[in-house]
C-alpha positions in Angstrom: 0.2 0.1 -0.1 1.2 3.0 -1.1 -0.7 6.4 0.9 0.7 9.7 -0.8 1.6 13.2 1.1 0.3 16.4 -0.3 1.2 20.1 0.6 3.5 18.2 3.8 5.4 20.7 6.1 8.7 18.5 5.2 10.3 19.7 8.0 8.1 18.8 10.6 10.7 17.5 13.3 8.3 14.4 13.4 8.3 13.6 10.3 11.5 14.1 9.9 12.6 12.1 12.8 10.6 8.9 10.9 11.9 9.3 7.7 15.5 9.2 9.0 15.0 6.2 11.0 13.5 4.7 7.8 16.6 5.7 5.8 18.3 3.5 8.1 16.5 0.4 8.4 16.6 0.8 4.7 20.5 1.4 4.4 21.7 -1.8 7.0 18.8 -3.7 4.3 20.7 -2.5 1.0 24.0 -3.3 2.5 22.8 -6.8 2.4 21.9 -6.4 -1.0 25.1 -4.9 -1.7 27.0 -7.6 -0.4 24.8 -10.9 -1.9 25.3 -9.1 -5.2 29.3 -9.2 -5.0 29.0 -12.1 -4.2 27.1 -13.5 -7.2 29.4 -11.5 -9.6 28.1 -8.6 -9.9 30.3 -5.6 -9.0 27.6 -3.2 -7.3 28.7 -0.5 -4.5 26.4 2.1 -2.5 28.2 5.1 -3.9 26.9 4.3 -7.5 23.4 3.8 -5.8 23.6 6.8 -4.1 24.4 8.8 -7.7 21.8 6.7 -9.0 19.2 8.1 -6.4 20.6 11.1 -6.0 19.8 11.4 -2.6 19.9 9.9 0.7 16.4 7.2 -0.3 18.1 4.2 -2.0 15.4 1.6 -3.0 15.1 -2.0 -5.4 14.4 0.7 -8.0 17.8 1.8 -8.2 19.1 -1.4 -8.4 17.0 -1.9 -11.6 18.4 1.2 -13.2 22.0 0.4 -11.7 21.5 -2.8 -13.7 20.4 -2.2 -16.5 22.9 0.9 -16.9 25.7 -2.0 -16.2 24.0 -4.5 -18.8 23.4 -7.3 -16.2 19.7 -7.4 -16.9 17.9 -6.8 -20.2 14.6 -5.3 -18.8 14.0 -4.2 -15.0 11.2 -6.8 -14.6 14.5 -9.3 -14.7 16.3 -8.1 -11.2 12.2 -8.8 -9.1 11.5 -12.1 -10.3 15.2 -13.1 -10.7 17.0 -11.8 -7.6 14.5 -9.9 -5.0 11.3 -12.3 -5.2 13.6 -15.3 -5.1 15.6 -16.6 -2.0 17.3 -15.3 -0.1 16.8 -11.5 -0.5 13.0 -11.7 -0.5 13.8 -13.1 3.3 15.8 -9.6 4.0 13.8 -7.8 6.4 12.2 -5.0 5.0 10.9 -2.1 7.6 7.6 -0.8 7.3 5.1 1.9 8.6 1.5 1.2 9.0 -1.0 2.8 6.9 -2.0 4.2 10.5 1.4 5.5 11.3 2.0 7.2 7.9 -0.9 9.1 7.7 -1.4 10.0 11.0 2.8 12.0 10.1 1.3 13.4 7.3 -1.3 15.1 9.0 0.7 15.9 11.9 3.3 17.8 9.5 -0.3 19.6 8.0 -0.9 17.3 5.0 -3.5 15.5 2.9 -3.6 12.1 2.8 -4.1 10.1 -0.3 -4.3 6.2 -1.0 -1.9 6.2 -4.3 -3.5 3.8 -7.1 -5.9 1.8 -5.1 -6.3 -0.7 -7.3 -2.5 -2.8 -6.7 -4.1 -3.5 -4.0 -5.6 -6.4 -5.7 -8.8 -6.5 -3.5 -12.2 -7.2 -5.0 -14.7 -4.6 -5.2 -16.3 -4.9 -1.4 -12.9 -5.6 0.5 -11.7 -2.5 -1.4 -14.4 -0.4 0.0 -14.0 -1.8 3.2 -10.4 -0.8 3.3 -11.1 3.0 1.9 -13.3 2.9 5.0 -11.0 1.4 7.4 -8.3 4.3 5.8 -11.1 7.2 6.4 -11.4 6.2 10.1 -7.4 7.1 10.3 -8.3 10.2 8.5 -7.3 9.6 4.8 -9.0 12.6 2.9 -8.5 11.2 -0.9 -8.4 8.6 -3.5 -5.7 8.4 -6.5 -9.2 7.4 -8.8 -7.1 8.3 -11.9 -4.0 5.9 -12.8 -1.7 5.0 -15.7 -2.0 1.3 -14.2 -5.8 1.6 -13.9 -8.5 0.9 -16.6 -11.2 3.0 -17.3 -13.6 1.2 -15.4 -11.4 0.5 -12.5 -11.2 4.9 -13.0 -15.0 4.9 -13.0 -15.5 2.9 -10.0 -13.3 4.5 -8.0 -14.3 8.1 -8.9 -17.8 6.6 -7.2 -16.4 5.7 -4.0 -14.3 9.0 -3.8 -17.6 10.8 -4.4 -19.6 8.5 -1.4 -17.4 9.6 1.0 -16.4 13.0 -0.2 -13.0 11.8 -0.6 -10.8 14.1 -2.4 -9.6 13.4 -6.0 -6.1 13.0 -7.4 -4.5 12.0 -10.3 -1.1 10.3 -10.9 1.3 9.3 -14.0 3.0 7.6 -11.8 6.2 8.9 -14.0 10.1 7.3 -13.2 11.6 8.3 -15.9 12.0 6.5 -19.6 14.4 3.7 -17.9 12.3 2.8 -15.1 8.8 2.9 -16.8 9.4 3.7 -20.5 5.6 3.4 -22.0 4.6 6.0 -19.0 4.3 9.9 -20.2 5.2 12.4 -17.5 1.4 14.1 -16.1 0.0 11.9 -19.5 0.2 8.5 -17.9 0.1 5.8 -21.1 -1.3 6.6 -24.2 -3.0 9.9 -22.6 -5.0 7.3 -20.6 -5.4 10.0 -17.6 -5.9 13.4 -19.5 -8.5 14.7 -21.4 -7.9 17.2 -24.6 -8.6 20.2 -22.3 -6.2 19.0 -19.2 -3.0 17.9 -22.1 -3.2 21.7 -23.4 -3.1 23.3 -19.9 -0.3 20.3 -18.8 1.4 21.1 -21.5 2.2 24.9 -20.4 2.8 23.8 -17.7 5.5 21.3 -18.7 7.2 23.7 -20.7 8.0 26.2 -18.1 10.1 23.2 -16.5 12.7 20.9 -17.3 12.7 17.7 -16.4 15.4 15.3 -16.3 
């Protein structure tokens, strides 16, 4: 489950402390990944991953990007299917915050908590709505009804749920760059599946004023 935090005060002390703790846990896990990959012949370093990530947070997609650059794999899915999702790496402990904790952090930082790409939870319609009701009790305020990986039918169903519970409606392309997600385009999704013509005109005006890597 991914929960988005919009308009957060990123200087919030509690939020910063929780993020530092999470980063520390991830770094411990990443070192285990690196040591294993080295043991089976892949030359991977923490410094290379930091350069790929552009910051202090290193996650599995950064490993995938580095492996692609070095020619160790032909597509990013391979590192998950052949390594991360298999023993011994799938048994490496992963620290996560529970949804209730995350929503609390976001709200304490004066943010708006939104459930991202709900369909990726792989729940049937009834269970998904019940899960959203549970998250509402924690303070959830929005639902990502429009997402690149959701079908038109799924997006319509999510919009009905959002309206029913008076949730804010958000839209996300989930763009991660041409290497990680080559089929997804910034702000428009896959073949413009999350925008209409009017939105495309507005989006182009915004993007023309900015430079994205």
